[in-house]
C-alpha positions as CSV (number, residue, x, y, z in Angstrom):
1,X,-63.7,177.8,159.9
2,X,-61.8,175.4,162.1
3,X,-62.9,171.7,162.6
4,X,-62.8,170.1,166.0
5,X,-60.0,167.1,166.7
6,X,-60.9,163.5,167.0
7,X,-60.0,162.0,170.3
8,X,-59.8,158.7,170.9
9,X,-58.3,155.4,172.1
10,X,-57.3,152.1,170.2
11,X,-57.4,149.3,172.7
12,X,-54.7,146.1,172.4
13,X,-56.1,143.2,173.7
14,X,-53.4,140.8,174.2
15,X,-54.1,137.2,174.9
16,X,-51.1,136.4,176.7
17,X,-49.9,133.6,174.3
18,X,-48.7,135.8,171.6
19,X,-52.1,137.2,170.0
20,X,-54.1,140.1,169.4
21,X,-57.9,140.9,169.2
22,X,-58.3,142.3,166.0
23,X,-61.9,143.1,164.1
24,X,-62.8,143.3,160.2
25,X,-63.5,146.9,159.9
26,X,-66.5,147.7,157.6
27,X,-67.3,151.1,158.0
28,X,-69.8,152.5,155.1
29,X,-67.9,155.1,152.8
30,X,-64.5,153.4,153.6
31,X,-62.6,150.7,152.0
32,X,-62.4,147.7,154.6
33,X,-59.2,147.3,156.5
34,X,-58.5,145.0,160.0
35,X,-58.9,147.5,163.0
36,X,-58.4,147.3,167.2
37,X,-61.5,147.9,169.2
38,X,-61.6,151.7,169.8
39,X,-63.2,155.1,170.0
40,X,-63.5,158.5,170.6
41,X,-63.3,159.9,174.0
42,X,-66.6,161.5,174.2
43,X,-68.1,161.8,178.1
44,X,-67.2,164.6,180.1
45,X,-64.0,163.6,181.9
46,X,-63.5,160.7,180.9
47,X,-60.0,159.5,180.8
48,X,-58.0,157.6,177.7
49,X,-58.3,154.4,180.1
50,X,-61.8,154.9,180.5
51,X,-62.7,155.5,176.8
52,X,-61.1,152.2,176.2
53,X,-62.7,149.9,178.7
54,X,-66.2,151.7,177.4
55,X,-65.3,151.4,173.5
56,X,-63.9,147.6,174.3
57,X,-67.1,146.6,176.2
58,X,-69.6,148.6,173.4
59,X,-67.7,147.1,170.1
60,X,-67.0,143.5,171.8
61,X,-69.0,142.8,174.7
62,X,-65.6,142.0,176.7
63,X,-65.6,144.0,180.0
64,X,-62.0,144.9,181.5
65,X,-61.6,147.1,184.3
66,X,-59.9,150.8,183.4
67,X,-57.8,150.7,186.0
68,X,-56.1,147.9,184.5
69,X,-55.2,149.4,181.3
70,X,-52.3,151.5,180.1
71,X,-51.4,154.6,178.2
72,X,-48.4,153.4,176.0
73,X,-48.2,157.0,173.9
74,X,-50.4,159.2,172.1
75,X,-50.6,159.5,168.5
76,X,-51.3,162.2,166.3
77,X,-52.4,162.4,162.5
78,X,-54.2,164.3,160.4
79,X,-55.5,162.0,157.7
80,X,-59.2,163.1,157.5
81,X,-57.9,167.0,157.0
82,X,-58.2,167.7,161.0
83,X,-56.4,166.7,163.6
84,X,-57.2,163.0,165.1
85,X,-55.3,162.3,168.3
86,X,-55.3,158.7,169.2
87,X,-54.0,157.0,172.5
88,X,-52.2,153.6,172.5
89,X,-54.1,151.9,175.4
90,X,-52.9,148.0,176.4
91,X,-55.8,146.2,177.8
92,X,-54.5,143.1,180.4
93,X,-54.7,140.1,178.6
94,X,-58.1,138.6,177.9
95,X,-59.3,135.2,176.0
96,X,-63.0,136.2,176.7
97,X,-65.2,135.8,173.6
98,X,-65.3,138.9,171.3
99,X,-69.1,139.5,169.7
100,X,-70.0,141.5,166.9
101,X,-72.3,144.6,168.9
102,X,-71.9,146.9,166.2
103,X,-72.5,144.9,162.6
104,X,-72.8,147.8,160.7
105,X,-68.6,148.7,161.6
106,X,-67.6,145.4,162.0
107,X,-67.5,141.9,160.4
108,X,-66.2,139.8,163.4
109,X,-63.4,139.8,165.9
110,X,-60.4,137.3,165.7
111,X,-57.5,136.9,167.4
112,X,-54.1,137.1,165.1
113,X,-50.3,136.3,166.1
114,X,-48.4,139.1,166.5
115,X,-45.8,137.8,163.6
116,X,-49.0,137.5,161.2
117,X,-50.8,140.5,161.6
118,X,-53.6,141.0,159.0
119,X,-53.5,143.6,156.1
120,X,-54.3,146.6,155.2
121,X,-54.8,148.0,158.7
122,X,-56.7,151.1,159.8
123,X,-54.4,153.8,159.5
124,X,-54.6,154.4,163.3
125,X,-54.8,150.9,164.4
126,X,-51.2,150.4,163.0
127,X,-49.8,152.9,164.9
128,X,-51.5,151.8,168.3
129,X,-49.7,148.4,167.2
130,X,-46.6,150.3,166.6
131,X,-46.9,151.9,169.8
132,X,-46.6,148.5,171.7
133,X,-44.8,146.4,169.2
134,X,-41.5,148.6,170.0
135,X,-39.5,146.2,167.6
136,X,-41.8,146.9,164.4
137,X,-42.5,150.3,164.8
138,X,-45.1,151.4,161.9
139,X,-43.7,153.9,159.3
140,X,-45.5,157.2,160.3
141,X,-47.1,159.1,157.3
142,X,-46.2,162.9,156.8
143,X,-48.1,164.9,159.0
144,X,-48.0,162.0,161.5
145,X,-46.1,162.7,165.3
146,X,-46.0,159.8,168.0
147,X,-45.3,160.6,171.7
148,X,-44.2,157.4,173.9
149,X,-45.6,157.8,177.4
150,X,-42.3,157.9,179.7
151,X,-42.1,155.3,182.0
């Protein structure tokens, strides 16, 4: 039996002053981690940028235009026993207040300096941040592949 791949987007929301938005991920059945906003591409015809804007609004209440989002790369891993394809999406800088709209999955949002990111990081979020912070790329586990977008 073939298991359908997961396709999603992780959203980097910089502040413009050297910080980034990260949430305390508390998904049932998983150890707590820190995570970027993001989630599945689940609407027919939805682009990575549109999914990123929608997930950001759903998870944090922050509304930013999909047209100002930029895909930095695509990451493929098999950590869940099936393919998971994650687009690393860079949002425009924002200092908008982030709300906890999904308390079953997130215990709060904070903005962290890039030189003091919290641990442990949700693996797809670590990969997405590695696509953006090219001076500090994340170590790829076996079965993980990173495809930067040509500029």
